[in-house]
C-alpha positions as CSV (number, residue, x, y, z in Angstrom):
1,M,99.2,155.0,142.1
2,N,98.4,153.8,145.6
3,K,99.7,151.5,147.6
4,L,97.7,148.7,147.3
5,S,97.9,149.5,143.5
6,K,101.7,149.3,143.6
7,L,101.3,146.1,145.9
8,L,98.6,144.4,143.5
9,L,101.1,145.3,140.4
10,T,104.1,143.9,142.2
11,L,102.7,140.6,143.2
12,T,101.1,140.0,139.7
13,F,104.4,140.3,138.2
14,A,106.1,138.2,140.6
15,L,103.6,135.1,139.6
16,S,104.1,135.9,135.9
17,V,107.9,135.2,136.6
18,T,107.4,132.3,138.9
19,T,105.1,131.3,136.3
20,S,107.4,131.5,133.6
21,A,110.2,130.1,135.1
22,F,108.5,126.7,136.6
23,A,107.4,126.6,132.9
24,V,109.7,123.7,130.7
25,V,110.6,125.9,127.8
26,V,110.6,123.9,124.1
27,A,112.7,126.4,121.3
28,S,111.4,124.9,118.3
29,W,110.7,125.8,114.3
30,G,106.9,127.4,114.8
31,G,104.5,126.9,111.8
32,A,102.5,123.6,111.5
33,Y,105.5,121.6,112.9
34,T,105.3,123.5,116.2
35,E,101.3,123.2,116.1
36,S,101.9,119.3,116.3
37,Q,104.0,119.0,118.7
38,K,102.4,121.2,121.1
39,L,98.6,119.6,120.9
40,G,100.1,115.8,120.0
41,Y,102.5,115.6,123.0
42,G,103.1,118.9,124.6
43,D,99.9,119.8,126.3
44,P,99.1,116.0,126.9
45,S,102.3,115.7,128.9
46,A,102.2,118.9,130.3
47,K,98.6,117.5,131.7
48,K,99.7,114.2,133.0
49,L,102.8,115.6,134.7
50,G,101.4,118.7,136.2
51,I,104.6,120.8,134.4
52,P,103.5,123.5,131.9
53,I,105.5,123.4,128.9
54,D,106.0,126.3,127.0
55,W,106.8,126.9,123.0
56,V,109.1,129.3,121.6
57,D,110.3,129.8,118.1
58,Y,113.8,130.0,116.8
59,S,116.1,129.9,113.6
60,G,117.9,126.9,114.6
61,G,121.6,126.5,115.3
62,L,123.5,127.0,118.5
63,S,123.9,130.6,118.3
64,E,121.2,131.8,120.2
65,L,121.7,129.3,123.1
66,K,125.6,130.1,123.1
67,A,124.6,133.7,123.9
68,Q,121.7,132.9,126.6
69,K,124.6,130.9,128.4
70,E,127.2,133.7,127.8
71,A,125.4,136.3,129.1
72,G,124.5,133.9,132.5
73,A,120.6,134.1,131.7
74,I,119.5,130.6,129.9
75,T,115.8,130.4,129.5
76,W,115.5,127.0,127.4
77,D,115.3,124.1,128.4
78,I,114.6,121.7,125.2
79,M,115.8,122.7,121.5
80,D,114.5,120.7,118.8
81,V,117.6,120.4,116.7
82,F,119.3,119.0,113.8
83,A,121.9,116.1,114.0
84,M,124.9,118.3,113.5
85,D,123.5,120.4,116.4
86,T,123.2,117.9,118.8
87,I,126.9,116.6,118.1
88,N,128.3,120.4,118.1
89,G,126.5,121.1,121.3
90,C,127.2,117.4,122.8
91,D,130.9,118.0,122.3
92,E,130.8,121.5,123.4
93,G,129.0,120.4,126.5
94,L,125.8,122.6,125.9
95,F,123.6,119.6,126.3
96,V,122.7,117.1,128.5
97,E,124.0,113.1,127.6
98,F,121.3,110.8,127.8
99,D,121.1,106.8,129.3
100,F,118.6,106.1,126.8
101,D,117.1,102.7,128.5
102,K,117.5,104.5,132.3
103,D,116.2,108.3,130.7
104,F,113.1,107.1,128.5
105,P,110.5,104.8,128.8
106,P,110.3,101.3,127.5
107,A,107.6,100.1,124.7
108,P,104.6,98.9,125.9
109,D,105.7,95.5,125.3
110,G,108.2,95.5,127.5
111,T,111.4,96.8,124.4
112,P,113.8,98.9,125.8
113,A,113.9,102.4,124.4
114,S,117.1,101.8,122.6
115,K,115.8,99.0,120.9
116,D,112.6,100.9,119.9
117,F,114.1,103.8,118.3
118,F,113.8,103.5,114.5
119,T,117.6,104.0,114.2
120,S,120.6,105.0,116.3
121,M,121.2,108.3,117.7
122,P,124.1,111.0,116.1
123,S,124.8,111.6,119.6
124,K,124.2,111.2,123.6
125,C,122.7,114.0,123.8
126,A,119.7,113.8,121.0
127,V,116.9,111.6,121.3
128,G,114.5,110.9,118.4
129,N,111.6,112.9,117.8
130,I,110.2,112.4,114.2
131,L,110.9,111.4,110.3
132,Y,110.3,113.6,107.4
133,S,110.8,112.6,103.7
134,W,112.4,113.9,100.6
135,T,109.7,112.5,98.0
136,Y,108.6,113.6,94.7
137,A,104.8,114.1,93.5
138,Y,102.9,114.7,90.5
139,H,99.2,116.1,89.5
140,D,97.0,112.9,88.8
141,D,94.6,114.7,86.7
142,K,97.9,115.9,84.8
143,I,100.2,112.9,84.5
144,G,98.1,111.0,81.8
145,S,96.9,107.8,82.3
146,K,100.4,106.1,83.1
147,K,101.6,106.9,86.3
148,P,105.2,107.5,87.9
149,K,106.1,104.5,90.3
150,N,109.8,105.1,90.7
151,V,112.9,107.2,91.1
152,K,113.8,106.3,87.7
153,D,110.2,107.7,86.3
154,F,111.3,111.2,87.7
155,F,114.1,111.5,85.0
156,N,111.9,110.3,82.1
157,T,111.4,113.0,79.9
158,K,110.4,110.7,77.2
159,K,107.7,109.6,79.0
160,W,106.8,112.4,80.9
161,P,107.7,115.7,78.9
162,G,108.1,118.7,81.0
163,K,110.1,120.9,83.4
164,R,110.8,119.3,87.2
165,G,110.7,121.4,90.1
166,I,113.9,120.3,92.5
167,Y,115.3,121.9,95.7
168,K,117.9,124.4,95.1
169,S,120.6,122.7,96.9
170,A,122.4,119.6,96.6
171,M,121.2,117.3,99.3
172,H,119.1,114.6,98.1
173,N,119.2,115.7,94.7
174,L,122.6,113.9,94.3
175,E,121.6,111.0,96.3
176,M,118.1,110.8,93.9
177,A,119.9,111.1,91.0
178,L,122.7,108.4,91.9
179,A,119.8,105.9,92.3
180,A,117.8,106.5,89.3
181,T,121.2,105.6,87.4
182,G,120.5,102.2,88.8
183,T,122.5,102.1,92.0
184,K,120.9,100.1,94.6
185,P,120.7,102.5,98.1
186,G,121.6,99.3,100.0
187,K,120.5,99.5,104.1
188,G,119.6,103.1,104.4
189,G,121.2,104.3,101.3
190,A,125.0,103.3,102.1
191,N,125.8,102.5,99.0
192,I,124.8,105.7,97.7
193,Y,126.7,107.6,100.4
194,K,129.8,104.9,99.4
195,K,129.7,106.4,95.9
196,L,129.2,109.9,96.5
197,E,132.6,109.7,98.6
198,T,134.2,109.4,95.1
199,E,134.9,111.6,92.4
200,K,133.4,109.6,90.0
201,G,130.2,108.9,91.7
202,L,129.7,112.2,92.6
203,Q,130.3,113.3,89.0
204,K,128.0,110.6,87.7
205,A,125.5,112.1,90.1
206,M,125.6,115.8,88.8
207,D,125.8,115.1,85.3
208,K,122.2,113.4,85.6
209,I,121.0,116.5,87.2
210,K,122.6,118.7,84.4
211,A,120.9,116.1,81.8
212,L,117.7,116.7,83.4
213,C,117.9,120.2,83.3
214,T,119.2,120.7,79.7
215,D,116.7,118.4,78.5
216,P,114.5,119.9,75.6
217,N,111.6,118.0,77.1
218,G,112.9,118.3,80.5
219,G,114.2,121.3,82.3
220,C,114.0,122.0,86.2
221,V,112.6,125.0,88.2
222,F,114.6,125.5,91.7
223,W,112.6,125.6,94.7
224,S,113.6,126.7,98.4
225,A,110.2,127.4,100.7
226,G,108.5,124.0,101.3
227,A,105.4,125.5,99.7
228,K,106.7,125.8,96.3
229,P,106.3,122.3,95.4
230,P,102.6,122.1,95.6
231,E,102.0,125.3,94.1
232,L,104.2,124.4,91.0
233,L,102.5,121.5,90.2
234,M,99.0,123.0,90.7
235,Q,99.7,125.9,88.6
236,G,101.3,123.0,86.0
237,E,104.7,125.1,85.9
238,V,106.4,121.6,86.7
239,V,105.0,118.1,85.3
240,M,106.8,116.4,88.7
241,A,108.6,117.9,92.1
242,T,110.4,117.0,94.8
243,G,109.3,118.4,98.2
244,W,108.4,117.4,101.9
245,N,106.2,114.8,102.4
246,G,104.5,116.9,105.0
247,R,103.9,119.7,102.7
248,F,102.0,116.8,99.6
249,F,100.1,115.6,102.5
250,N,98.9,119.1,103.7
251,A,97.9,119.9,100.3
252,E,96.3,116.6,99.3
253,V,94.6,116.0,102.6
254,G,94.2,119.6,104.0
255,E,93.1,121.4,100.5
256,G,91.9,118.7,98.3
257,A,95.0,118.5,95.9
258,P,94.8,115.8,93.6
259,L,98.6,115.2,93.9
260,R,100.3,112.0,94.7
261,Q,103.8,111.3,96.2
262,V,106.3,108.3,95.1
263,W,108.1,107.1,97.6
264,D,111.1,105.0,95.8
265,A,114.3,106.1,97.0
266,Q,112.6,108.9,99.7
267,G,115.4,110.7,101.2
268,L,114.4,109.8,105.2
269,D,115.3,112.9,107.1
270,Y,115.1,113.7,111.1
271,Q,114.4,115.7,114.0
272,Y,116.2,115.4,117.3
273,M,115.8,117.3,120.8
274,S,118.0,117.9,123.6
275,V,118.0,118.6,127.1
276,I,120.3,122.2,127.9
277,K,122.4,121.6,130.6
278,G,122.1,124.4,132.9
279,G,118.8,124.8,132.1
280,P,116.6,126.9,134.6
281,N,114.3,123.5,135.2
282,E,116.5,120.6,133.6
283,A,114.7,118.2,136.2
284,D,111.3,118.6,134.9
285,A,113.0,119.1,131.2
286,M,114.1,115.4,131.5
287,K,111.2,114.6,132.7
288,A,109.0,116.1,130.0
289,I,111.3,115.0,127.1
290,A,110.9,111.2,128.2
291,E,107.2,112.1,128.1
292,M,106.9,113.4,124.8
293,T,109.3,111.0,123.3
294,S,107.2,108.0,124.4
295,T,105.5,105.5,122.4
296,E,101.9,107.3,123.2
297,G,103.9,111.0,123.2
298,L,105.2,110.5,119.6
299,A,102.1,108.9,118.3
300,G,100.2,111.6,119.3
301,S,101.7,114.2,116.9
302,A,100.8,111.7,113.9
303,K,97.4,113.2,114.4
304,Y,98.7,116.7,113.3
305,I,101.3,115.9,110.8
306,A,102.3,113.4,108.2
307,Y,105.6,112.8,109.7
308,A,106.3,109.8,111.3
309,P,107.5,109.1,115.2
310,W,110.8,107.8,116.2
311,R,109.2,105.3,118.3
312,V,108.4,102.2,116.2
313,S,105.9,100.9,118.5
314,S,104.3,104.1,118.1
315,L,102.9,103.0,114.6
316,D,100.8,100.6,116.6
317,I,99.0,102.8,118.2
318,I,98.1,104.8,115.3
319,K,97.4,101.5,113.2
320,A,95.0,100.6,115.9
321,G,93.4,103.9,116.0
322,E,92.4,104.5,112.2
323,P,91.4,106.7,111.2
324,W,94.6,108.6,113.4
325,Y,94.4,112.0,111.3
326,K,92.4,115.2,113.4
327,D,89.8,115.0,110.9
328,G,88.8,111.6,111.8
329,K,88.5,110.3,108.6
330,T,91.8,110.1,107.3
331,N,94.2,107.0,107.9
332,M,97.8,108.2,108.8
333,M,99.8,104.6,108.1
334,E,100.2,104.8,104.9
335,Q,101.5,108.5,105.0
336,M,104.2,107.4,107.4
337,P,107.7,107.7,105.7
338,T,108.5,104.7,107.8
339,H,105.7,102.5,106.6
340,P,107.0,98.9,105.4
341,N,105.5,99.9,102.1
342,N,107.6,103.4,101.9
343,T,110.8,101.9,103.1
344,K,111.2,99.2,100.4
345,S,113.9,101.1,99.3
346,Y,115.2,104.4,101.1
347,I,118.1,106.6,101.8
348,L,118.5,107.9,105.4
349,I,120.1,111.4,104.8
350,D,123.7,111.2,106.1
351,A,124.2,114.5,108.1
352,I,127.8,113.5,109.2
353,F,128.6,113.3,105.5
354,W,127.2,116.4,104.6
355,A,128.8,118.3,107.2
356,D,131.8,117.0,106.1
357,N,131.5,117.7,102.1
358,S,129.1,120.0,102.0
359,T,131.3,123.2,100.9
360,E,132.9,121.2,98.3
361,I,129.7,119.7,97.1
362,G,127.8,123.4,97.1
363,E,130.9,124.9,95.1
364,K,130.3,122.0,92.5
365,W,126.9,122.3,92.8
366,E,126.4,125.7,92.2
367,A,129.0,125.7,89.2
368,M,126.9,123.4,87.6
369,K,124.0,125.3,88.0
370,A,125.7,128.4,86.7
371,G,126.2,126.4,83.3
372,L,122.4,125.8,82.9
């Protein structure tokens, strides 16, 4: 190799390293979700700020970040994380603490960011990104003339005989079951968790699921992959199935499947973003996360996925821009988990409750399943 070739190779490598180091790197979950982030607010924010934003996939948790820190080679700047990871990461000094009204822009009408969030944050190191839902759905062409309307109908095997598809683990199943016994969720599901913290309430929820699974007119098919519930419904293996609203939406709108969701007692779940302390581009990461989670930024993600923006003011943008979905013909407001029509009775999944009780409840849940 001549000297000129070596020089060009060296310059090319240096340029690639410089470009990579300059870009804000966001670790997220991949698939349609990261695609919605990149197209919805990542690329627009990069263009507006003049700061490249790259996306990498990771498998969740804090172990990869801790390994980078121990090696003295942190390569990420922002992470998309669960609530408990923001709490643990904040306690361990892995993430930057936010001053919400200083670090994030107000709503277009001047409402401070902290007053524009759908609900409070689990830690000072977390800013809300999206909210998604655990709902249940049915096949409209196979359910009959009378359609399910509420959470109690999911368990009504006399009116709608057939198996039900439910998630393999206890989370949301127990909340849903307790609501079906007549417990009103209360504000954000507070009444549900108050009862689940008692032995009597927990057993009542377990018994409701067990009765459904052992009912000769019912039965349970357990699922784990998010694509499975729509598949079970389309193949006629179940008459109703719980699942994630985004998956049902994709089947209905993207694939033309005749599926319909029931929002009563939906389990409203969430994702957050955190900035890594000591990351290679911490200052630019703060600018990027502020822009991506702004009113306009979060509204942009709803063009590509049926998850609700954490900013309440983002809904006004979606409403004014309908039909908002990327196909140019589908209205998204009615698909938003936080739309008023969908939050008349909802349960905000309590991450702290599950962090404190998941082991004990999980053992009881698996024992119940083993006895079916």
